[in-house]
Backbone as XML, in Angstrom:
<?xml version="1.0"?>
<chain id="A" units="angstrom">
  <residue number="1" name="MET">
    <atom name="N" x="14.459" y="-29.599" z="7.984"/>
    <atom name="CA" x="14.290" y="-28.864" z="9.434"/>
    <atom name="C" x="12.987" y="-28.346" z="9.176"/>
  </residue>
  <residue number="2" name="ALA">
    <atom name="N" x="12.563" y="-28.773" z="10.364"/>
    <atom name="CA" x="11.154" y="-27.776" z="10.630"/>
    <atom name="C" x="11.354" y="-27.947" z="12.392"/>
  </residue>
  <residue number="3" name="ARG">
    <atom name="N" x="10.483" y="-26.174" z="12.431"/>
    <atom name="CA" x="9.970" y="-25.943" z="13.329"/>
    <atom name="C" x="8.931" y="-26.820" z="14.377"/>
  </residue>
  <residue number="4" name="LEU">
    <atom name="N" x="10.322" y="-27.182" z="15.229"/>
    <atom name="CA" x="8.738" y="-27.458" z="16.890"/>
    <atom name="C" x="8.017" y="-26.809" z="17.364"/>
  </residue>
  <residue number="5" name="VAL">
    <atom name="N" x="7.217" y="-26.004" z="17.739"/>
    <atom name="CA" x="7.389" y="-24.510" z="18.787"/>
    <atom name="C" x="5.556" y="-25.679" z="20.396"/>
  </residue>
  <residue number="6" name="THR">
    <atom name="N" x="5.994" y="-25.799" z="20.699"/>
    <atom name="CA" x="4.638" y="-25.531" z="21.772"/>
    <atom name="C" x="4.115" y="-24.713" z="22.439"/>
  </residue>
  <residue number="7" name="ARG">
    <atom name="N" x="3.368" y="-25.205" z="23.341"/>
    <atom name="CA" x="3.573" y="-24.263" z="25.237"/>
    <atom name="C" x="4.330" y="-24.900" z="26.009"/>
  </residue>
  <residue number="8" name="LYS">
    <atom name="N" x="4.686" y="-26.249" z="26.106"/>
    <atom name="CA" x="5.385" y="-27.448" z="27.465"/>
    <atom name="C" x="6.788" y="-26.764" z="26.873"/>
  </residue>
  <residue number="9" name="THR">
    <atom name="N" x="7.475" y="-26.649" z="27.973"/>
    <atom name="CA" x="9.081" y="-26.277" z="28.540"/>
    <atom name="C" x="9.129" y="-27.624" z="27.596"/>
  </residue>
  <residue number="10" name="VAL">
    <atom name="N" x="10.991" y="-27.154" z="27.537"/>
    <atom name="CA" x="11.447" y="-27.370" z="26.746"/>
    <atom name="C" x="11.954" y="-28.918" z="26.765"/>
  </residue>
  <residue number="11" name="GLY">
    <atom name="N" x="11.998" y="-29.082" z="28.549"/>
    <atom name="CA" x="12.181" y="-30.230" z="28.334"/>
    <atom name="C" x="11.621" y="-31.737" z="27.905"/>
  </residue>
  <residue number="12" name="LEU">
    <atom name="N" x="9.822" y="-31.065" z="28.260"/>
    <atom name="CA" x="9.008" y="-31.859" z="27.278"/>
    <atom name="C" x="9.362" y="-31.848" z="25.818"/>
  </residue>
  <residue number="13" name="VAL">
    <atom name="N" x="9.684" y="-31.284" z="24.936"/>
    <atom name="CA" x="9.567" y="-31.224" z="23.654"/>
    <atom name="C" x="11.095" y="-32.044" z="23.544"/>
  </residue>
  <residue number="14" name="ALA">
    <atom name="N" x="12.260" y="-32.152" z="24.061"/>
    <atom name="CA" x="13.063" y="-32.726" z="24.955"/>
    <atom name="C" x="12.992" y="-34.065" z="24.366"/>
  </residue>
  <residue number="15" name="GLY">
    <atom name="N" x="12.009" y="-34.493" z="25.543"/>
    <atom name="CA" x="11.343" y="-35.698" z="25.982"/>
    <atom name="C" x="10.806" y="-36.158" z="25.193"/>
  </residue>
  <residue number="16" name="ALA">
    <atom name="N" x="9.657" y="-35.350" z="24.300"/>
    <atom name="CA" x="8.620" y="-35.926" z="22.973"/>
    <atom name="C" x="9.598" y="-36.221" z="21.869"/>
  </residue>
  <residue number="17" name="CYS">
    <atom name="N" x="11.068" y="-35.328" z="21.463"/>
    <atom name="CA" x="11.699" y="-36.039" z="20.857"/>
    <atom name="C" x="12.452" y="-37.250" z="20.703"/>
  </residue>
  <residue number="18" name="LEU">
    <atom name="N" x="12.522" y="-37.812" z="22.121"/>
    <atom name="CA" x="13.286" y="-38.813" z="21.797"/>
    <atom name="C" x="12.051" y="-39.663" z="21.467"/>
  </residue>
  <residue number="19" name="ALA">
    <atom name="N" x="11.014" y="-40.064" z="21.974"/>
    <atom name="CA" x="9.403" y="-40.820" z="22.159"/>
    <atom name="C" x="9.566" y="-40.731" z="20.085"/>
  </residue>
  <residue number="20" name="ALA">
    <atom name="N" x="9.415" y="-39.238" z="19.532"/>
    <atom name="CA" x="8.982" y="-39.311" z="18.752"/>
    <atom name="C" x="9.167" y="-39.870" z="16.908"/>
  </residue>
  <residue number="21" name="THR">
    <atom name="N" x="9.627" y="-40.658" z="17.182"/>
    <atom name="CA" x="9.592" y="-41.982" z="15.722"/>
    <atom name="C" x="9.096" y="-43.019" z="16.427"/>
  </residue>
  <residue number="22" name="ALA">
    <atom name="N" x="8.688" y="-43.425" z="17.251"/>
    <atom name="CA" x="8.083" y="-44.604" z="17.265"/>
    <atom name="C" x="6.590" y="-44.843" z="16.814"/>
  </residue>
  <residue number="23" name="VAL">
    <atom name="N" x="5.530" y="-44.432" z="16.982"/>
    <atom name="CA" x="4.785" y="-44.508" z="16.150"/>
    <atom name="C" x="5.492" y="-44.931" z="14.186"/>
  </residue>
  <residue number="24" name="VAL">
    <atom name="N" x="5.882" y="-44.141" z="14.236"/>
    <atom name="CA" x="5.844" y="-44.396" z="12.850"/>
    <atom name="C" x="6.932" y="-45.524" z="12.365"/>
  </residue>
  <residue number="25" name="GLY">
    <atom name="N" x="7.788" y="-46.217" z="13.631"/>
    <atom name="CA" x="8.621" y="-47.785" z="13.281"/>
    <atom name="C" x="10.109" y="-46.673" z="11.984"/>
  </residue>
  <residue number="26" name="CYS">
    <atom name="N" x="10.068" y="-46.093" z="12.157"/>
    <atom name="CA" x="11.267" y="-45.281" z="11.323"/>
    <atom name="C" x="12.536" y="-45.950" z="11.876"/>
  </residue>
  <residue number="27" name="GLY">
    <atom name="N" x="13.359" y="-46.234" z="10.798"/>
    <atom name="CA" x="14.985" y="-46.335" z="11.141"/>
    <atom name="C" x="15.788" y="-45.669" z="10.092"/>
  </residue>
  <residue number="28" name="SER">
    <atom name="N" x="16.858" y="-45.909" z="9.828"/>
    <atom name="CA" x="18.153" y="-45.715" z="8.983"/>
    <atom name="C" x="19.218" y="-46.623" z="8.496"/>
  </residue>
  <residue number="29" name="SER">
    <atom name="N" x="18.053" y="-47.920" z="8.023"/>
    <atom name="CA" x="18.567" y="-48.878" z="7.934"/>
    <atom name="C" x="18.436" y="-49.273" z="6.396"/>
  </residue>
  <residue number="30" name="SER">
    <atom name="N" x="19.571" y="-49.274" z="5.210"/>
    <atom name="CA" x="20.401" y="-49.263" z="4.504"/>
    <atom name="C" x="19.331" y="-49.966" z="3.578"/>
  </residue>
  <residue number="31" name="GLY">
    <atom name="N" x="18.338" y="-51.645" z="4.415"/>
    <atom name="CA" x="17.727" y="-52.867" z="3.898"/>
    <atom name="C" x="18.060" y="-53.897" z="3.451"/>
  </residue>
  <residue number="32" name="ASP">
    <atom name="N" x="19.885" y="-53.764" z="3.304"/>
    <atom name="CA" x="19.582" y="-54.785" z="3.684"/>
    <atom name="C" x="19.929" y="-55.288" z="4.997"/>
  </residue>
  <residue number="33" name="THR">
    <atom name="N" x="19.208" y="-57.181" z="4.866"/>
    <atom name="CA" x="19.376" y="-58.108" z="5.645"/>
    <atom name="C" x="19.775" y="-58.928" z="5.736"/>
  </residue>
  <residue number="34" name="ALA">
    <atom name="N" x="20.935" y="-58.824" z="5.122"/>
    <atom name="CA" x="22.555" y="-59.954" z="5.199"/>
    <atom name="C" x="23.154" y="-59.928" z="6.960"/>
  </residue>
  <residue number="35" name="GLY">
    <atom name="N" x="22.567" y="-61.102" z="7.259"/>
    <atom name="CA" x="23.440" y="-61.724" z="9.035"/>
    <atom name="C" x="22.263" y="-61.750" z="9.456"/>
  </residue>
  <residue number="36" name="ALA">
    <atom name="N" x="21.249" y="-60.778" z="9.056"/>
    <atom name="CA" x="19.637" y="-60.417" z="10.347"/>
    <atom name="C" x="19.393" y="-61.651" z="10.920"/>
  </residue>
  <residue number="37" name="ALA">
    <atom name="N" x="19.671" y="-61.555" z="12.029"/>
    <atom name="CA" x="19.163" y="-62.577" z="13.122"/>
    <atom name="C" x="17.706" y="-62.726" z="13.002"/>
  </residue>
  <residue number="38" name="THR">
    <atom name="N" x="17.152" y="-63.711" z="13.697"/>
    <atom name="CA" x="15.619" y="-63.818" z="15.509"/>
    <atom name="C" x="16.359" y="-63.476" z="16.834"/>
  </residue>
  <residue number="39" name="PHE">
    <atom name="N" x="15.468" y="-62.111" z="17.275"/>
    <atom name="CA" x="15.564" y="-61.677" z="18.210"/>
    <atom name="C" x="13.916" y="-62.258" z="19.088"/>
  </residue>
  <residue number="40" name="THR">
    <atom name="N" x="14.436" y="-62.581" z="20.011"/>
    <atom name="CA" x="13.077" y="-63.183" z="20.531"/>
    <atom name="C" x="13.239" y="-62.501" z="22.369"/>
  </residue>
  <residue number="41" name="LEU">
    <atom name="N" x="12.418" y="-61.991" z="23.485"/>
    <atom name="CA" x="12.020" y="-61.272" z="23.890"/>
    <atom name="C" x="11.303" y="-62.069" z="24.910"/>
  </residue>
  <residue number="42" name="GLY">
    <atom name="N" x="11.444" y="-62.220" z="26.659"/>
    <atom name="CA" x="10.374" y="-62.557" z="27.362"/>
    <atom name="C" x="9.950" y="-61.455" z="27.970"/>
  </residue>
  <residue number="43" name="MET">
    <atom name="N" x="8.808" y="-61.130" z="28.744"/>
    <atom name="CA" x="8.085" y="-59.849" z="28.418"/>
    <atom name="C" x="7.011" y="-60.994" z="30.108"/>
  </residue>
  <residue number="44" name="SER">
    <atom name="N" x="7.169" y="-60.441" z="31.417"/>
    <atom name="CA" x="6.493" y="-60.690" z="32.683"/>
    <atom name="C" x="5.298" y="-60.319" z="32.096"/>
  </residue>
  <residue number="45" name="SER">
    <atom name="N" x="4.528" y="-59.498" z="31.227"/>
    <atom name="CA" x="3.539" y="-59.313" z="31.117"/>
    <atom name="C" x="3.485" y="-59.005" z="29.502"/>
  </residue>
  <residue number="46" name="ASP">
    <atom name="N" x="1.532" y="-58.735" z="29.702"/>
    <atom name="CA" x="1.442" y="-57.855" z="28.078"/>
    <atom name="C" x="0.986" y="-56.502" z="28.465"/>
  </residue>
  <residue number="47" name="PRO">
    <atom name="N" x="2.184" y="-56.252" z="27.304"/>
    <atom name="CA" x="2.629" y="-55.092" z="26.760"/>
    <atom name="C" x="1.634" y="-53.308" z="26.698"/>
  </residue>
  <residue number="48" name="GLY">
    <atom name="N" x="-0.276" y="-53.962" z="26.654"/>
    <atom name="CA" x="-0.744" y="-53.030" z="26.595"/>
    <atom name="C" x="-1.350" y="-52.291" z="25.343"/>
  </residue>
  <residue number="49" name="ASN">
    <atom name="N" x="-0.859" y="-51.265" z="24.985"/>
    <atom name="CA" x="-1.480" y="-49.836" z="23.938"/>
    <atom name="C" x="0.182" y="-50.639" z="23.365"/>
  </residue>
  <residue number="50" name="LEU">
    <atom name="N" x="0.389" y="-51.050" z="21.918"/>
    <atom name="CA" x="1.050" y="-50.884" z="21.485"/>
    <atom name="C" x="1.878" y="-49.228" z="20.951"/>
  </residue>
  <residue number="51" name="ASP">
    <atom name="N" x="0.606" y="-48.407" z="21.123"/>
    <atom name="CA" x="1.228" y="-47.018" z="20.504"/>
    <atom name="C" x="2.729" y="-46.748" z="21.628"/>
  </residue>
  <residue number="52" name="PRO">
    <atom name="N" x="3.510" y="-46.398" z="21.504"/>
    <atom name="CA" x="4.540" y="-45.819" z="22.809"/>
    <atom name="C" x="3.908" y="-44.647" z="22.682"/>
  </residue>
  <residue number="53" name="GLN">
    <atom name="N" x="3.415" y="-43.888" z="22.172"/>
    <atom name="CA" x="3.373" y="-42.040" z="22.619"/>
    <atom name="C" x="2.395" y="-41.952" z="23.340"/>
  </residue>
  <residue number="54" name="ALA">
    <atom name="N" x="1.290" y="-43.657" z="23.716"/>
    <atom name="CA" x="0.010" y="-42.601" z="24.091"/>
    <atom name="C" x="-0.148" y="-44.406" z="25.414"/>
  </residue>
  <residue number="55" name="SER">
    <atom name="N" x="1.064" y="-44.176" z="25.599"/>
    <atom name="CA" x="0.808" y="-45.639" z="26.979"/>
    <atom name="C" x="2.885" y="-45.266" z="28.031"/>
  </residue>
  <residue number="56" name="ALA">
    <atom name="N" x="2.551" y="-44.990" z="29.035"/>
    <atom name="CA" x="3.515" y="-45.160" z="29.796"/>
    <atom name="C" x="3.498" y="-46.725" z="30.418"/>
  </residue>
  <residue number="57" name="ALA">
    <atom name="N" x="3.368" y="-47.643" z="30.202"/>
    <atom name="CA" x="3.648" y="-49.142" z="30.971"/>
    <atom name="C" x="5.125" y="-49.364" z="30.252"/>
  </residue>
  <residue number="58" name="SER">
    <atom name="N" x="6.142" y="-50.300" z="31.435"/>
    <atom name="CA" x="6.961" y="-50.612" z="31.339"/>
    <atom name="C" x="7.163" y="-50.976" z="30.350"/>
  </residue>
  <residue number="59" name="ASN">
    <atom name="N" x="6.527" y="-52.059" z="30.200"/>
    <atom name="CA" x="7.145" y="-53.365" z="29.036"/>
    <atom name="C" x="7.449" y="-53.069" z="27.281"/>
  </residue>
  <residue number="60" name="LEU">
    <atom name="N" x="5.915" y="-51.667" z="27.581"/>
    <atom name="CA" x="6.165" y="-50.992" z="26.425"/>
    <atom name="C" x="6.779" y="-50.169" z="26.194"/>
  </residue>
  <residue number="61" name="TYR">
    <atom name="N" x="7.583" y="-49.854" z="26.543"/>
    <atom name="CA" x="8.873" y="-48.905" z="26.947"/>
    <atom name="C" x="10.318" y="-49.254" z="27.045"/>
  </residue>
  <residue number="62" name="GLN">
    <atom name="N" x="9.999" y="-50.632" z="27.737"/>
    <atom name="CA" x="11.468" y="-51.616" z="27.018"/>
    <atom name="C" x="11.009" y="-51.985" z="25.659"/>
  </residue>
  <residue number="63" name="MET">
    <atom name="N" x="10.168" y="-52.137" z="24.890"/>
    <atom name="CA" x="10.248" y="-52.624" z="24.021"/>
    <atom name="C" x="10.455" y="-51.484" z="22.002"/>
  </residue>
  <residue number="64" name="SER">
    <atom name="N" x="9.924" y="-50.484" z="22.910"/>
    <atom name="CA" x="10.335" y="-48.971" z="22.000"/>
    <atom name="C" x="12.101" y="-48.871" z="22.078"/>
  </residue>
  <residue number="65" name="PHE">
    <atom name="N" x="12.437" y="-48.937" z="22.872"/>
    <atom name="CA" x="13.768" y="-49.012" z="22.760"/>
    <atom name="C" x="14.925" y="-50.085" z="21.702"/>
  </residue>
  <residue number="66" name="ILE">
    <atom name="N" x="14.005" y="-51.059" z="21.757"/>
    <atom name="CA" x="14.899" y="-51.893" z="20.914"/>
    <atom name="C" x="13.949" y="-51.682" z="19.574"/>
  </residue>
  <residue number="67" name="ALA">
    <atom name="N" x="12.527" y="-51.346" z="19.355"/>
    <atom name="CA" x="12.526" y="-51.687" z="17.322"/>
    <atom name="C" x="11.961" y="-50.047" z="16.611"/>
  </residue>
  <residue number="68" name="TYR">
    <atom name="N" x="12.501" y="-49.267" z="17.853"/>
    <atom name="CA" x="12.131" y="-47.613" z="17.203"/>
    <atom name="C" x="14.141" y="-46.732" z="16.939"/>
  </residue>
  <residue number="69" name="ASP">
    <atom name="N" x="13.909" y="-45.959" z="16.435"/>
    <atom name="CA" x="15.196" y="-45.030" z="16.398"/>
    <atom name="C" x="14.622" y="-43.735" z="17.308"/>
  </residue>
  <residue number="70" name="PRO">
    <atom name="N" x="15.481" y="-43.460" z="17.976"/>
    <atom name="CA" x="14.735" y="-41.883" z="18.165"/>
    <atom name="C" x="15.167" y="-40.646" z="18.291"/>
  </residue>
  <residue number="71" name="LEU">
    <atom name="N" x="14.567" y="-39.293" z="17.624"/>
    <atom name="CA" x="16.034" y="-38.646" z="17.060"/>
    <atom name="C" x="17.182" y="-38.415" z="17.954"/>
  </residue>
  <residue number="72" name="LEU">
    <atom name="N" x="16.897" y="-38.531" z="19.264"/>
    <atom name="CA" x="18.647" y="-37.986" z="19.944"/>
    <atom name="C" x="18.044" y="-38.492" z="20.699"/>
  </residue>
  <residue number="73" name="SER">
    <atom name="N" x="19.078" y="-39.128" z="21.553"/>
    <atom name="CA" x="19.254" y="-39.602" z="22.573"/>
    <atom name="C" x="20.195" y="-38.875" z="24.375"/>
  </residue>
  <residue number="74" name="VAL">
    <atom name="N" x="20.466" y="-39.450" z="25.328"/>
    <atom name="CA" x="20.914" y="-39.387" z="26.364"/>
    <atom name="C" x="22.040" y="-40.255" z="27.260"/>
  </residue>
  <residue number="75" name="ASP">
    <atom name="N" x="23.789" y="-39.684" z="27.129"/>
    <atom name="CA" x="24.535" y="-40.789" z="27.256"/>
    <atom name="C" x="23.421" y="-40.945" z="29.359"/>
  </residue>
  <residue number="76" name="GLY">
    <atom name="N" x="24.648" y="-41.483" z="29.521"/>
    <atom name="CA" x="25.265" y="-41.692" z="30.489"/>
    <atom name="C" x="25.496" y="-39.858" z="31.604"/>
  </residue>
  <residue number="77" name="ASP">
    <atom name="N" x="26.149" y="-39.609" z="30.964"/>
    <atom name="CA" x="26.526" y="-38.394" z="31.434"/>
    <atom name="C" x="25.413" y="-37.662" z="31.623"/>
  </residue>
  <residue number="78" name="GLY">
    <atom name="N" x="24.060" y="-37.373" z="30.837"/>
    <atom name="CA" x="23.158" y="-36.735" z="30.672"/>
    <atom name="C" x="23.260" y="-35.888" z="29.497"/>
  </residue>
  <residue number="79" name="LYS">
    <atom name="N" x="24.243" y="-35.960" z="28.484"/>
    <atom name="CA" x="24.373" y="-35.129" z="27.419"/>
    <atom name="C" x="23.398" y="-36.124" z="26.240"/>
  </residue>
  <residue number="80" name="ILE">
    <atom name="N" x="23.461" y="-35.004" z="25.365"/>
    <atom name="CA" x="22.396" y="-34.771" z="24.305"/>
    <atom name="C" x="22.820" y="-35.452" z="23.396"/>
  </residue>
  <residue number="81" name="GLN">
    <atom name="N" x="22.753" y="-36.766" z="22.635"/>
    <atom name="CA" x="23.329" y="-37.128" z="21.972"/>
    <atom name="C" x="22.825" y="-37.807" z="20.327"/>
  </residue>
  <residue number="82" name="SER">
    <atom name="N" x="23.439" y="-37.449" z="19.027"/>
    <atom name="CA" x="22.679" y="-37.577" z="17.891"/>
    <atom name="C" x="22.382" y="-39.081" z="17.148"/>
  </residue>
  <residue number="83" name="GLU">
    <atom name="N" x="20.615" y="-39.108" z="16.692"/>
    <atom name="CA" x="20.571" y="-40.305" z="16.483"/>
    <atom name="C" x="19.767" y="-40.528" z="15.173"/>
  </residue>
  <residue number="84" name="LEU">
    <atom name="N" x="18.043" y="-39.767" z="14.750"/>
    <atom name="CA" x="18.237" y="-39.862" z="13.102"/>
    <atom name="C" x="18.138" y="-38.280" z="13.430"/>
  </residue>
  <residue number="85" name="ALA">
    <atom name="N" x="18.462" y="-37.402" z="14.554"/>
    <atom name="CA" x="18.722" y="-35.991" z="14.014"/>
    <atom name="C" x="20.215" y="-35.737" z="13.947"/>
  </residue>
  <residue number="86" name="THR">
    <atom name="N" x="20.789" y="-35.864" z="13.513"/>
    <atom name="CA" x="22.042" y="-34.475" z="13.158"/>
    <atom name="C" x="22.631" y="-33.906" z="13.681"/>
  </residue>
  <residue number="87" name="SER">
    <atom name="N" x="21.615" y="-33.012" z="13.945"/>
    <atom name="CA" x="22.326" y="-31.933" z="14.972"/>
    <atom name="C" x="21.179" y="-31.065" z="15.503"/>
  </residue>
  <residue number="88" name="TRP">
    <atom name="N" x="20.477" y="-30.340" z="16.285"/>
    <atom name="CA" x="19.215" y="-29.499" z="16.704"/>
    <atom name="C" x="20.105" y="-28.174" z="17.111"/>
  </residue>
  <residue number="89" name="GLN">
    <atom name="N" x="19.376" y="-27.401" z="17.893"/>
    <atom name="CA" x="19.597" y="-26.189" z="18.428"/>
    <atom name="C" x="18.243" y="-26.197" z="19.169"/>
  </residue>
  <residue number="90" name="VAL">
    <atom name="N" x="17.877" y="-24.799" z="20.387"/>
    <atom name="CA" x="17.138" y="-24.937" z="21.437"/>
    <atom name="C" x="17.877" y="-23.396" z="21.404"/>
  </residue>
  <residue number="91" name="THR">
    <atom name="N" x="16.059" y="-22.926" z="21.518"/>
    <atom name="CA" x="16.004" y="-21.411" z="21.668"/>
    <atom name="C" x="14.575" y="-21.078" z="22.742"/>
  </residue>
  <residue number="92" name="GLY">
    <atom name="N" x="14.829" y="-20.962" z="24.033"/>
    <atom name="CA" x="13.306" y="-21.171" z="24.970"/>
    <atom name="C" x="12.599" y="-21.675" z="24.792"/>
  </residue>
  <residue number="93" name="GLN">
    <atom name="N" x="11.197" y="-22.181" z="23.307"/>
    <atom name="CA" x="10.415" y="-23.060" z="23.981"/>
    <atom name="C" x="10.572" y="-23.091" z="22.141"/>
  </residue>
  <residue number="94" name="GLN">
    <atom name="N" x="11.446" y="-23.640" z="21.626"/>
    <atom name="CA" x="11.355" y="-23.746" z="19.914"/>
    <atom name="C" x="12.241" y="-24.668" z="19.649"/>
  </residue>
  <residue number="95" name="VAL">
    <atom name="N" x="12.210" y="-25.981" z="19.681"/>
    <atom name="CA" x="13.503" y="-27.191" z="19.264"/>
    <atom name="C" x="13.584" y="-27.536" z="17.705"/>
  </residue>
  <residue number="96" name="VAL">
    <atom name="N" x="14.600" y="-27.309" z="17.173"/>
    <atom name="CA" x="14.835" y="-27.116" z="15.809"/>
    <atom name="C" x="16.122" y="-28.252" z="15.388"/>
  </residue>
  <residue number="97" name="LEU">
    <atom name="N" x="15.265" y="-29.880" z="14.606"/>
    <atom name="CA" x="15.985" y="-30.429" z="14.683"/>
    <atom name="C" x="16.671" y="-30.682" z="13.210"/>
  </residue>
  <residue number="98" name="THR">
    <atom name="N" x="17.435" y="-31.044" z="12.449"/>
    <atom name="CA" x="18.050" y="-31.739" z="11.200"/>
    <atom name="C" x="18.202" y="-32.919" z="11.476"/>
  </residue>
  <residue number="99" name="LEU">
    <atom name="N" x="17.350" y="-33.519" z="10.244"/>
    <atom name="CA" x="17.307" y="-34.952" z="10.197"/>
    <atom name="C" x="18.764" y="-35.860" z="9.068"/>
  </residue>
  <residue number="100" name="HIS">
    <atom name="N" x="19.100" y="-36.417" z="9.583"/>
    <atom name="CA" x="19.779" y="-37.433" z="8.635"/>
    <atom name="C" x="19.147" y="-37.466" z="7.264"/>
  </residue>
  <residue number="101" name="LYS">
    <atom name="N" x="19.742" y="-37.965" z="5.884"/>
    <atom name="CA" x="19.634" y="-38.166" z="4.513"/>
    <atom name="C" x="19.178" y="-39.502" z="4.678"/>
  </residue>
  <residue number="102" name="GLY">
    <atom name="N" x="17.944" y="-39.126" z="3.962"/>
    <atom name="CA" x="17.515" y="-40.782" z="3.500"/>
    <atom name="C" x="16.661" y="-41.839" z="4.388"/>
  </residue>
  <residue number="103" name="ILE">
    <atom name="N" x="16.406" y="-41.520" z="5.929"/>
    <atom name="CA" x="15.617" y="-42.036" z="6.867"/>
    <atom name="C" x="14.739" y="-43.059" z="6.694"/>
  </residue>
  <residue number="104" name="THR">
    <atom name="N" x="14.540" y="-44.165" z="6.348"/>
    <atom name="CA" x="13.408" y="-44.031" z="5.486"/>
    <atom name="C" x="12.095" y="-44.638" z="6.794"/>
  </residue>
  <residue number="105" name="CYS">
    <atom name="N" x="10.729" y="-45.402" z="6.759"/>
    <atom name="CA" x="10.401" y="-46.172" z="7.379"/>
    <atom name="C" x="10.126" y="-47.385" z="7.469"/>
  </residue>
  <residue number="106" name="ALA">
    <atom name="N" x="9.576" y="-48.495" z="8.488"/>
    <atom name="CA" x="9.662" y="-49.564" z="8.098"/>
    <atom name="C" x="8.507" y="-50.773" z="6.435"/>
  </residue>
  <residue number="107" name="ASP">
    <atom name="N" x="7.776" y="-49.365" z="6.472"/>
    <atom name="CA" x="6.637" y="-49.649" z="5.524"/>
    <atom name="C" x="7.592" y="-49.514" z="3.426"/>
  </residue>
  <residue number="108" name="GLY">
    <atom name="N" x="9.071" y="-48.044" z="3.458"/>
    <atom name="CA" x="9.380" y="-48.133" z="2.847"/>
    <atom name="C" x="9.311" y="-46.474" z="2.420"/>
  </residue>
  <residue number="109" name="SER">
    <atom name="N" x="8.340" y="-45.282" z="2.717"/>
    <atom name="CA" x="8.150" y="-44.353" z="2.274"/>
    <atom name="C" x="9.612" y="-43.545" z="3.825"/>
  </residue>
  <residue number="110" name="ALA">
    <atom name="N" x="9.328" y="-42.452" z="3.165"/>
    <atom name="CA" x="10.343" y="-41.222" z="3.341"/>
    <atom name="C" x="9.512" y="-40.939" z="4.753"/>
  </residue>
  <residue number="111" name="PHE">
    <atom name="N" x="10.699" y="-40.886" z="6.443"/>
    <atom name="CA" x="10.562" y="-40.340" z="7.079"/>
    <atom name="C" x="11.479" y="-38.220" z="6.959"/>
  </residue>
  <residue number="112" name="THR">
    <atom name="N" x="10.294" y="-38.194" z="6.977"/>
    <atom name="CA" x="11.300" y="-36.504" z="6.768"/>
    <atom name="C" x="11.111" y="-35.882" z="8.020"/>
  </residue>
  <residue number="113" name="ALA">
    <atom name="N" x="11.400" y="-34.794" z="7.893"/>
    <atom name="CA" x="10.811" y="-33.536" z="8.966"/>
    <atom name="C" x="10.047" y="-33.368" z="9.317"/>
  </residue>
  <residue number="114" name="GLN">
    <atom name="N" x="8.607" y="-33.036" z="8.633"/>
    <atom name="CA" x="6.964" y="-33.340" z="8.567"/>
    <atom name="C" x="6.799" y="-34.440" z="9.530"/>
  </residue>
  <residue number="115" name="THR">
    <atom name="N" x="7.429" y="-35.402" z="9.123"/>
    <atom name="CA" x="6.811" y="-36.882" z="10.022"/>
    <atom name="C" x="6.858" y="-36.978" z="11.678"/>
  </residue>
  <residue number="116" name="ALA">
    <atom name="N" x="8.738" y="-36.196" z="12.142"/>
    <atom name="CA" x="9.300" y="-35.848" z="13.024"/>
    <atom name="C" x="7.862" y="-35.039" z="14.341"/>
  </residue>
  <residue number="117" name="ALA">
    <atom name="N" x="7.651" y="-33.848" z="13.343"/>
    <atom name="CA" x="6.952" y="-32.488" z="13.868"/>
    <atom name="C" x="5.667" y="-33.863" z="14.042"/>
  </residue>
  <residue number="118" name="ASP">
    <atom name="N" x="5.057" y="-34.182" z="13.304"/>
    <atom name="CA" x="3.892" y="-34.492" z="13.748"/>
    <atom name="C" x="3.568" y="-35.039" z="14.366"/>
  </residue>
  <residue number="119" name="ASN">
    <atom name="N" x="4.794" y="-36.030" z="15.342"/>
    <atom name="CA" x="4.978" y="-37.372" z="15.981"/>
    <atom name="C" x="4.780" y="-35.792" z="17.099"/>
  </residue>
  <residue number="120" name="VAL">
    <atom name="N" x="5.453" y="-34.868" z="17.594"/>
    <atom name="CA" x="6.289" y="-34.662" z="18.567"/>
    <atom name="C" x="4.614" y="-34.000" z="18.790"/>
  </residue>
  <residue number="121" name="ASN">
    <atom name="N" x="4.430" y="-33.193" z="17.855"/>
    <atom name="CA" x="2.590" y="-31.669" z="18.237"/>
    <atom name="C" x="1.580" y="-32.986" z="18.684"/>
  </residue>
  <residue number="122" name="TYR">
    <atom name="N" x="1.792" y="-34.365" z="17.875"/>
    <atom name="CA" x="0.602" y="-35.603" z="18.409"/>
    <atom name="C" x="0.802" y="-36.012" z="20.007"/>
  </residue>
  <residue number="123" name="VAL">
    <atom name="N" x="2.761" y="-35.917" z="20.877"/>
    <atom name="CA" x="2.081" y="-36.201" z="21.999"/>
    <atom name="C" x="1.896" y="-34.755" z="23.209"/>
  </residue>
  <residue number="124" name="VAL">
    <atom name="N" x="2.602" y="-33.668" z="22.547"/>
    <atom name="CA" x="2.474" y="-32.767" z="23.237"/>
    <atom name="C" x="0.561" y="-32.461" z="23.026"/>
  </residue>
  <residue number="125" name="ASP">
    <atom name="N" x="-0.163" y="-32.343" z="22.224"/>
    <atom name="CA" x="-1.979" y="-31.944" z="22.109"/>
    <atom name="C" x="-1.906" y="-32.288" z="23.255"/>
  </residue>
  <residue number="126" name="PRO">
    <atom name="N" x="-3.286" y="-31.816" z="23.528"/>
    <atom name="CA" x="-3.921" y="-31.809" z="25.323"/>
    <atom name="C" x="-4.479" y="-33.167" z="25.115"/>
  </residue>
  <residue number="127" name="LYS">
    <atom name="N" x="-5.605" y="-32.763" z="23.852"/>
    <atom name="CA" x="-6.769" y="-33.232" z="23.028"/>
    <atom name="C" x="-6.153" y="-34.759" z="22.550"/>
  </residue>
</chain>
């Protein structure tokens, strides 16, 4: 677990959590590529900056949902759902997340609670 404490509202932290894994490109894939296929997406314009945490471009936003796994997601009824995080607790402006075991990044490195905390803190840092 990693404690994510910011001066922002819990809503901002929750939103950042949804995008936190985007920079590191991590997921919980077993690495088995049997049956893998190529996916091609036509876009109406250049997505611009490919750092999904540093741009609000709609094309980049669309690509991020396809390319990256979030810590949490929100279903059609507005309820928070587990993704890379197995559980979460919100107390005031503090969010504590517990991650699934064995999550790896695209380069094979481990995705840890510290990785998630670093990404959320990057998003909410005004500098």
